[in-house]
N, C-alpha and C positions, 0 to 999 in steps of 0.2 A: 514352560512359562515364558510369556512374551511381555516385554515392556518396551514401549516406544514413546518418544516425545510427540506432542502435537505438532502438526505441520507449521512451518514458519508462515508469517503473514505474506501476502502477495508483494512483489517488488513495487517500488524501490524500498530496500531495507536500510535503515539508518546505521545498523551495525551488522557485522558478518553473522550469518545464521548458523547456529550449531544444531545439528540433528544427531540423535542418538537412539539406538535400539539395542536390546539385549534379548537373547534367546538361550534358554537353558534346557538341556535335553539329557536323557540317559546316554552314557558313553557306549553306544552301540553302533555298529556299522549300518544298520537299518535306518538310523537317524541322520546319517550324513546327507542323504538326499533331501531330508526335511530342511536342514540348515541351508543347503544350496538353493533350494526353491524359495525359502523365506528371504534370503539375501538378494536373489535376483529380482524378486517382486518389489522388495523394499527400496533397492537402489534405483529401480526404474521409477518408482513413485517420487524419489528424491531428485529425479531428472539427471542422474549420472549418465553421461553418454555411453552408448553401447559398447564401444571398444574398451573403455575403462571398466565398465560394468562386467564385461566378459573376463577381463583380467582379475577383477576382485572376486568373482564367483569361482574362478579356477583356484585362486589362493585360498579361499574359504573351503573349497572341496578338499584340497590337500591337507590343510591344517586340521579340519574336523575329522578327516579320515585317520590322521595320525592320533588325534585325541580319542577317537572311537577304538583304535587298536591298542593304545597304551594306557588310556585312562581306566580307572577302576569303577567309578560310579556315574559321575556327571561330567558333562562338558558344557561350557558356556561360550557363546559367541557374542562379542560386543562389537558394534559398528558405530563409529563416530565420524561424521562428516563436518569439517570445519575449515574454513580458509582454504578451500580447494585442495584439502588433504583428507583422504579416507584412512582412518585408523581401524585396522582389523585386529582384534584380540581374541584368541581362542585359548581357553584355560581348561585344564582337566585335573583330575585327582591322581594322576599317575606320577611316577618317578622319572628320572632321566631316561631318555630314549636309548634303547640298546640297538646298536647298528649292525650287529652280526645276525645274519639270517642264513645259516648253512643249508637249510632245506629249500631255499629259493635261489634260482639262478641270478647272478648279479645284474644281468640286464633286464630282470623282471621286477626289481624292487629298489627303493631308495632314491628315486628321482624327485620326490615331492618337495623336499627342502630346497633342492637346486632350482626347481621351477619357481618356487616362491621367491628365492633370492634374485632370480632373473627379472621377475615381474614387478617386484616391489622396490621402492626407493630405499627402504631400510627394513631390516629385520632384527628382531632381538628375541632371544630365548632365555628364560630365567626359571629357576626352581624356586617355588614359593613354599610357605609352610603348608599350604593345602594341596600342592601338586606342582604342575608345570604351566607356564604361561608363555605363549608365543605371540609376538606383536609384529605386524607388518604395516608399513605405511605406503600408500599409493597415491600419487598426485592425480587429482581429478579436476576437470574443467567445469564441473557443475556449479 
């Protein structure tokens, strides 16, 4: 399911423009690339500069991969661009992330949240009644 706001009118704008889009998918690894491509195309249409768009897509890739791995049914990607700040929210129906992976070498797993923390201005993880929600904020010059 895809929901997106209509494009903002052409400049000059009297007030800051808020753009928002939501994508809901089954929480499956095969759908991570769908979320990544959706975000890349959408952020390009919103005129987010390439470097910031690449960072956002990497954040989205990491967060949706976690949601696909730990979520049970659905994962939802919410993107909001307002006042030169991109809010990325990925929610899923999973419970708290288990960090122990004894069958995977430590250098092969677990870097995703570190990458997100390095790229984003802020991150927040919270457990909700319906699952888990991860928020990342990225400054954009769009």
